[in-house]
PLY file of the C-alpha trace (Angstrom):
ply
format ascii 1.0
element vertex 200
property float x
property float y
property float z
element edge 199
property int vertex1
property int vertex2
end_header
-16.53 -119.29 31.11
-15.65 -115.96 30.36
-18.18 -112.71 29.95
-17.56 -109.33 29.41
-18.40 -106.62 32.08
-19.51 -103.61 30.32
-20.29 -100.36 32.71
-22.16 -97.66 30.36
-22.27 -94.16 31.04
-23.02 -92.34 28.00
-25.21 -93.43 24.93
-24.70 -91.90 21.69
-28.76 -92.34 20.55
-32.03 -91.44 22.60
-35.06 -93.43 22.60
-38.23 -91.86 23.83
-40.57 -93.98 25.42
-43.85 -93.11 26.69
-43.07 -93.46 30.54
-42.75 -91.13 33.27
-39.86 -91.21 35.64
-42.41 -90.45 38.73
-43.86 -93.93 38.00
-40.52 -95.73 38.47
-40.06 -96.67 41.60
-37.34 -98.62 43.17
-37.14 -101.65 46.08
-35.30 -101.66 48.92
-32.09 -103.35 49.11
-31.71 -106.99 50.40
-29.62 -106.11 52.81
-27.84 -102.41 54.33
-24.70 -102.92 52.86
-23.06 -99.66 51.30
-22.23 -99.71 47.77
-18.55 -100.39 47.21
-16.88 -96.76 45.77
-14.77 -95.92 43.83
-14.04 -99.40 43.15
-15.54 -100.43 39.81
-15.31 -104.35 40.01
-16.46 -104.36 43.76
-19.41 -102.24 42.35
-20.05 -103.91 39.87
-20.17 -107.36 41.84
-22.48 -105.51 44.46
-25.29 -104.49 41.85
-25.15 -108.06 40.54
-25.64 -109.60 43.95
-28.08 -107.14 45.13
-30.26 -107.43 42.24
-32.87 -109.50 41.24
-34.07 -109.02 37.83
-32.84 -107.39 34.19
-33.61 -107.50 31.20
-32.38 -110.54 29.41
-31.52 -109.77 25.61
-31.45 -112.32 22.61
-31.27 -112.42 19.12
-34.46 -113.09 17.31
-34.07 -115.07 13.86
-38.30 -114.75 13.81
-37.50 -111.00 13.36
-34.80 -111.01 10.87
-31.84 -110.94 13.84
-33.47 -108.41 15.64
-32.20 -107.79 19.32
-35.34 -109.06 21.82
-35.36 -107.82 25.47
-37.05 -109.51 28.13
-37.75 -108.89 31.95
-36.03 -112.03 33.62
-35.50 -112.99 37.73
-32.11 -114.47 38.25
-29.78 -116.23 40.74
-26.07 -114.94 40.80
-23.90 -117.52 42.41
-20.31 -116.49 43.44
-18.01 -118.92 41.94
-15.25 -120.68 43.90
-13.31 -123.80 42.80
-14.82 -126.15 45.16
-18.79 -124.65 45.27
-20.28 -127.51 43.87
-18.08 -130.35 46.05
-19.37 -128.01 49.00
-22.98 -128.12 48.31
-22.98 -131.90 47.52
-22.37 -131.60 51.20
-24.31 -128.97 52.68
-28.02 -129.68 53.87
-28.98 -125.84 52.67
-27.44 -123.19 50.99
-27.88 -121.29 54.19
-25.38 -124.11 55.73
-22.70 -123.74 54.04
-22.96 -119.60 53.51
-24.24 -119.51 49.87
-26.53 -116.88 50.59
-23.97 -114.84 52.82
-21.50 -114.76 49.99
-24.48 -114.06 47.37
-25.51 -111.21 49.20
-22.03 -109.57 49.93
-20.90 -109.98 46.22
-17.89 -112.01 46.96
-15.78 -112.93 43.93
-16.87 -113.55 40.56
-19.98 -115.15 39.40
-22.32 -116.90 37.05
-26.20 -115.53 36.41
-28.39 -118.81 36.48
-31.94 -118.14 34.72
-35.19 -120.27 34.69
-36.45 -120.40 31.40
-39.40 -122.27 29.36
-39.29 -122.86 25.32
-42.86 -121.17 25.08
-40.79 -117.92 26.00
-39.25 -116.26 23.23
-36.00 -115.32 25.44
-35.66 -119.02 25.55
-36.78 -120.01 22.01
-34.61 -117.46 20.40
-31.36 -118.95 22.59
-32.13 -122.31 21.23
-31.01 -120.95 17.70
-28.38 -118.27 18.54
-26.76 -118.92 22.08
-25.60 -114.95 21.67
-27.01 -112.75 24.40
-26.45 -109.72 27.06
-28.28 -109.19 30.66
-28.81 -105.69 31.88
-29.19 -104.63 35.31
-29.71 -101.15 36.76
-28.80 -99.81 40.01
-32.27 -97.58 39.76
-34.23 -100.15 40.79
-32.57 -100.90 43.94
-33.67 -97.37 44.90
-30.36 -96.60 45.66
-30.41 -93.96 43.10
-32.35 -91.42 44.91
-33.92 -88.76 42.54
-31.07 -89.16 39.85
-32.29 -90.24 36.91
-31.58 -93.61 35.60
-29.09 -92.55 32.79
-26.96 -90.29 35.75
-23.54 -91.89 35.10
-23.46 -92.13 38.95
-26.58 -94.51 39.11
-24.21 -97.49 38.04
-25.51 -99.93 35.43
-24.02 -103.20 33.77
-24.46 -105.57 30.93
-23.12 -108.97 31.23
-22.08 -110.41 27.34
-21.99 -114.02 26.63
-23.59 -117.45 25.36
-26.27 -118.89 27.12
-26.07 -122.49 27.90
-28.59 -125.04 29.37
-27.75 -127.11 31.56
-28.19 -130.89 31.89
-31.55 -131.59 34.07
-29.54 -134.57 36.20
-26.26 -132.84 36.72
-25.11 -131.57 40.26
-25.23 -127.86 38.65
-28.55 -128.00 37.72
-29.26 -129.23 41.28
-27.76 -126.31 42.41
-29.09 -124.31 40.21
-32.78 -125.21 41.08
-32.18 -124.84 44.76
-30.78 -121.59 44.58
-33.38 -119.71 42.03
-36.37 -121.11 44.16
-34.71 -119.95 47.43
-34.16 -116.74 46.37
-37.30 -116.42 44.26
-39.80 -118.79 45.87
-42.34 -118.06 43.26
-40.55 -120.04 40.62
-41.58 -123.46 42.53
-44.92 -123.51 40.84
-44.08 -122.74 37.91
-42.15 -126.00 36.55
-45.36 -127.21 34.96
-43.63 -128.36 31.74
-40.66 -130.47 30.41
-39.80 -127.46 28.59
-38.60 -125.35 31.43
-35.06 -125.41 32.12
-32.25 -124.11 33.94
-29.85 -121.94 32.14
-26.64 -120.07 32.75
-24.89 -117.21 30.82
0 1
1 2
2 3
3 4
4 5
5 6
6 7
7 8
8 9
9 10
10 11
11 12
12 13
13 14
14 15
15 16
16 17
17 18
18 19
19 20
20 21
21 22
22 23
23 24
24 25
25 26
26 27
27 28
28 29
29 30
30 31
31 32
32 33
33 34
34 35
35 36
36 37
37 38
38 39
39 40
40 41
41 42
42 43
43 44
44 45
45 46
46 47
47 48
48 49
49 50
50 51
51 52
52 53
53 54
54 55
55 56
56 57
57 58
58 59
59 60
60 61
61 62
62 63
63 64
64 65
65 66
66 67
67 68
68 69
69 70
70 71
71 72
72 73
73 74
74 75
75 76
76 77
77 78
78 79
79 80
80 81
81 82
82 83
83 84
84 85
85 86
86 87
87 88
88 89
89 90
90 91
91 92
92 93
93 94
94 95
95 96
96 97
97 98
98 99
99 100
100 101
101 102
102 103
103 104
104 105
105 106
106 107
107 108
108 109
109 110
110 111
111 112
112 113
113 114
114 115
115 116
116 117
117 118
118 119
119 120
120 121
121 122
122 123
123 124
124 125
125 126
126 127
127 128
128 129
129 130
130 131
131 132
132 133
133 134
134 135
135 136
136 137
137 138
138 139
139 140
140 141
141 142
142 143
143 144
144 145
145 146
146 147
147 148
148 149
149 150
150 151
151 152
152 153
153 154
154 155
155 156
156 157
157 158
158 159
159 160
160 161
161 162
162 163
163 164
164 165
165 166
166 167
167 168
168 169
169 170
170 171
171 172
172 173
173 174
174 175
175 176
176 177
177 178
178 179
179 180
180 181
181 182
182 183
183 184
184 185
185 186
186 187
187 188
188 189
189 190
190 191
191 192
192 193
193 194
194 195
195 196
196 197
197 198
198 199
């Protein structure tokens, strides 16, 4: 599945929001790995692998096709040709090195989400799969005192279509294990048959 990496540095328009920058704080990195420079591709993979959430944007038919963004936790799966075959032989994600590859941002990857149709984001995607997912380095706490829009503070937008995974598929099982490993609180949220695993 192909999707476009868009690293933006300058915006032509400005939005004035009623928030103060001082009230926003980044969180510590998942590991002490430095950001790759100046390789943009490596920096993009690093940013996604180190992040745990972003803004998933869908198209709302209820609002006349207006874009709708929502904060979503995710798991980034570094893809290799035999990933799922390896998973079938593993007792855990850690055993086969999945967690290490995820943290170090090796290879290309696929973002996984855990959504419910009761949420506007998922209900929008069921009607129109087109979407984008935006992540900012500012949330990692590695931009220092720089403004989030500073070009040296990385940001990335993944553009593609959301795809619902079949509940009995090996990939859905992989997604559940991976997401619940990275986001343990999700384990208690599978209370509805309308809650499913989705990829971009």
